[in-house]
C-alpha positions as CSV (number, residue, x, y, z in Angstrom):
1,M,-19.1,-23.4,3.4
2,D,-17.6,-20.8,1.0
3,A,-13.9,-20.4,0.5
4,I,-12.1,-18.8,3.5
5,K,-9.8,-16.0,2.8
6,A,-6.4,-16.2,4.6
7,N,-2.8,-15.4,3.9
8,F,-0.1,-17.8,5.3
9,M,3.5,-16.9,5.6
10,L,6.5,-19.0,6.5
11,V,9.1,-17.4,8.8
12,K,12.5,-18.9,9.7
13,V,13.1,-18.2,13.3
14,D,16.5,-19.9,13.6
15,E,18.2,-23.0,12.2
16,D,15.8,-25.5,13.6
17,H,12.6,-23.4,14.1
18,W,10.0,-22.3,11.5
19,D,6.8,-20.5,12.2
20,V,3.7,-20.0,10.1
21,L,1.9,-16.7,10.3
22,I,-1.8,-16.5,9.5
23,F,-3.6,-13.3,8.5
24,S,-7.4,-13.5,8.1
25,E,-10.7,-12.3,9.4
26,Q,-11.1,-12.3,13.2
27,C,-13.3,-15.3,13.3
28,V,-10.7,-17.4,11.5
29,L,-7.9,-16.3,13.8
30,K,-9.9,-17.0,16.9
31,A,-10.9,-20.4,15.5
32,F,-7.2,-21.3,15.1
33,S,-6.5,-20.1,18.6
34,M,-9.3,-22.3,20.0
35,T,-8.3,-25.3,18.0
36,Y,-4.6,-25.3,18.5
37,P,-3.4,-24.7,22.1
38,N,0.2,-23.7,21.1
39,I,-0.9,-20.8,18.8
40,F,-0.2,-17.2,19.7
41,Y,-2.8,-14.5,18.8
42,V,-1.3,-11.1,18.0
43,E,-3.7,-8.2,18.0
44,K,-1.5,-5.7,16.2
45,S,1.3,-7.2,14.2
46,V,4.2,-5.3,12.6
47,F,2.5,-6.1,9.3
48,K,0.3,-3.0,8.9
49,D,-1.0,-3.4,12.5
50,S,-3.0,-6.4,11.2
51,P,-4.1,-9.1,13.6
52,M,-2.6,-12.5,13.1
53,V,-1.8,-15.8,14.7
54,V,1.6,-17.4,15.0
55,V,1.9,-21.2,14.7
56,P,5.3,-21.8,16.2
57,D,8.1,-24.3,16.4
58,F,8.1,-26.4,13.3
59,P,11.5,-28.2,13.3
60,K,12.0,-28.1,9.5
61,Q,10.9,-25.8,6.7
62,N,9.2,-28.8,4.9
63,H,7.0,-29.5,8.0
64,A,5.8,-25.9,8.2
65,K,5.4,-25.7,4.4
66,T,3.3,-28.9,4.3
67,W,1.1,-27.7,7.2
68,K,0.6,-24.3,5.5
69,E,-0.2,-25.9,2.1
70,Y,-2.8,-28.2,3.7
71,W,-4.7,-25.3,5.2
72,E,-4.5,-23.2,2.0
73,Q,-6.1,-26.1,0.1
74,A,-8.7,-26.7,2.8
75,F,-9.6,-23.1,2.8
76,Q,-10.0,-22.9,-1.0
77,D,-12.8,-25.5,-0.8
78,P,-13.9,-26.3,2.7
79,D,-16.6,-28.7,1.5
80,K,-13.9,-30.9,-0.1
81,S,-11.6,-30.9,2.9
82,C,-11.2,-33.9,5.2
83,H,-14.5,-34.8,6.7
84,T,-13.1,-37.5,9.0
85,C,-10.3,-35.3,10.5
86,P,-11.5,-34.0,13.9
87,V,-9.1,-31.0,13.9
88,V,-10.3,-29.8,10.5
89,Q,-14.0,-30.2,11.4
90,E,-13.4,-28.5,14.8
91,L,-11.7,-25.5,13.1
92,F,-14.6,-25.1,10.6
93,R,-17.2,-25.4,13.4
94,H,-15.4,-22.6,15.4
95,I,-15.3,-20.4,12.3
96,E,-19.0,-20.9,11.6
97,A,-19.9,-20.3,15.3
98,H,-17.9,-17.0,15.4
99,R,-19.4,-15.9,12.1
100,E,-22.9,-16.6,13.4
101,A,-22.2,-14.8,16.7
102,S,-20.9,-11.7,14.9
103,K,-24.2,-11.5,12.9
104,A,-26.3,-11.5,16.1
């Protein structure tokens, strides 16, 4: 699989809550929404009306940052990402399925 283009942003909601915002192509956003049940899909965000997903409620900045950095690395080279992690493999399967469906 080729590199996946996505932008991740950390957002401090309040003292004990951090969110990660993800901006990417529609198939990536839908894959995150299907893989993680607590994610919110936003069709038109305040960021240039771009679609995005919100990964909410990290209790510490470091937790959100670590999660964000993991996915950034996994997206840079999906073939070198964790092959035994079911969440990673599920997300990549959803991305591929959405890409294939959009070609049909």
